[in-house]
Steps between C-alpha positions, in 0.01 A plus 500: 500500500816625681550323828628657821772357715649630820669794323175640342401514136752523221395860440571603862835331506632639171341840460833679544693294241580590137285359221739214422548420865124481540472271196778279639328476839166424337651223281693358797202495731368137529150626581465636145628188312163430345501846343871577440809300570857418389540271202663157557839636407470796736623729219157639414156544657156407375170678546269196514174693526514845355144590599546407868851658489352830381206492735671377819872585480551800267237706678642441842866530414523744205179714549364397164344192345623534139685186395626668179648786698681242718648339186594846361689573828685169474591586140643831616740307717601265218299194599402281212210266451612140470377402153501123559252530782118501443476682836588861581867424582753774540877487540802722566855373552518679835155392625585162653335288772701508828710802394297812585814710520540471121183703449714807568687433174186563292448857384227672307586522131555834337252602226763439230524132610126442485500456121749219502397146580838409639529512877781721613789333691565575868802709389281695260240553774762625743625744231143621447466551879812716486353703214177548689691607813699750298179637354368549852815683609515729197187702582648565851810650339284697251293631790810624682625665183168664439488627858847654464403666166175634661697633799749673271210661309338620821831651623554673163143626508552642853821673397324646194206609714734674748675673209165606356374614842822707545465649155136593566590636839780710346264636234243586772776666705593709198138619456472604864793733485 
C-alpha cells in the first residue's frame, strides 16, 4: 500500500508532472521500495511486485491498472527490459538515480523507430524532437496559406457577384426603357 507522508500521497504530489517525471518520482519514493525501487547501480529500476504495483500505484498515478500498458509506454520512450534480471527491471541511459533533470533528455520515439531494437542516441532523440517540432509548425503555415487562398477566392467571388449584379441591373434597365 502507498504510504502518506507530510506532503500527501504520491498521486497528489505528482499529478501535474509528465509520465516520465511521475515514474521517476514513484521509483525515487522510499515509501514504495517494496513495490518499485532503484536497482543497486541506480541506472535502472525494478518493479518488485507487479500485482501490487498495478493495483496500488498505477491506478492512483496513471488512471489505469494495466501493467502491460505501462510497459508499452516505457517502450515508446526507448526503455529496455534488463535481460539479466529475473525481475521486471527497466533501464534508459538518461533515467538515473539522483539525476532527475536528465529525464528531460528522454523523448518519445517516432513510429519509424519502434521497429528497431536499438535505442536511439540522445543526439538522435534531439533530432527527432526537432522533426516533431517542425511537423507541428508546418500545419500552422498551411493554415495561414489556406486562409489567404480562401480570402482571395471570397474577394474574387464578390467582384464577380458585383459584375453579375451590374450586368443584370443593366439588362433590367434596358427592359424598362
